[in-house]
N, C-alpha and C positions, 0 to 999 in steps of 0.2 A: 399255195398248198404248204403243208408242213414239211419241215426239214427232216433229215434222217435222225437227227438228235431228238427232235420233238416226237417223232414216231416211236423211238426207242422207249419213251416214257409212257406210252399208252398201255393200258391193262392187257389188251389182247397180244401186244408184241412181247410184253414181259412174260405172259403165259407161254407163248410160243418158245421163247428162249429157255424158260425153266423146264418145260416138258421135253423139248428137244435134248437139253443137257442131261436130263434124267435117263433118257433112253440111249443116247449116243455119245454123251460127253459134250463139253463146250464146243460149239461149231467153229472150226478153224476159219471158215469163210463167212463169219457173221456179218462183217461189213458189206460183203457182196449181197448177202440175203436181205439186209436192211435196204440197200440201194434198190434191189429188185422190187421189194415191197413198196418203197417210196415211189418208184416210177409207176408201178401198177396203180397205186392209190391216186396219184396225180392223173393218170390216164383215165381212171374210172370216175374221178371227182368225189371220192369219199375217203374218210379216214379208216384205218384198220379197225378201230373200235366200232365204227358205223357199219362196216361190212359184216363183221361177226354178229353184231346186234340184229342185222337184217336176216341173218341165216338161222339164228337160234331164238327160241321163245321159252319163257319160263312156264313150267307146268307144275301141277300139284306135287308137293313133296320136295320142292327146291331143285328139281331136275330141269334140264333143258332139252327141248325137242328140236330137231332140224326142220326148218321150213323148206320143204322139197322144191317149191317153185323158185325160191331165192337161191337155193343150192344149185339148181340147174342153170339159173341165170349166170351165176359166177363161174361155173364150169365152162359155159360158152364164152364168157368174157375173157377168161384166162386163155382159152384156145385162140381167140382173136388177138389177144396181146402177144402170145407166142408167135403167131403168124405175122404180125406187124413187124416184129424184130427179125424173124427168120433164122433158119439154120440152127446150128448147135447152140449158138448164143441165145436165141429165142427160147429153145427148149430149157436151157439152164435157168434163164430168168423166170420162165413159167413154173418150173419145178420148185423154185424158191417160194413163189407165191402159193403154190399148192401145199407146200410144207407148212406155211403159215396157217392156212385153213385147217389142215389135218390136225395140227397140234393144238388147235382151238376147238376141236370136236366136230368139225364139219367134214364129212367124208367127201372125197373128190373123185371116186371111181364112178364113171357113168353108169355102171351096172347096178350100183347100190341104190336102193329106194326108188325103183322105177315106178 
């Protein structure tokens, strides 16, 4: 699987960093966030770009639409990932992964798009 440095070069990871920085400033825990995403990517067996590509599809006018079934799949997998780590640490790792999806345009609230 890809290293943290290789992940940092992916389009979806760069988008995450840029949008996060626009809203909150440069993340002081960026290394942690990358490690969490790398661990999740390895756990799921996909690259960050592949995960986002599965969740979004191009529609007319150059827009992207969320694929609801894939979004639900990743919500469930992030929850499993969190539980596999456990405790506060699991929650922190899962929240970093959720941040990645959110800043790439994929809502992570279970109540959205039911």
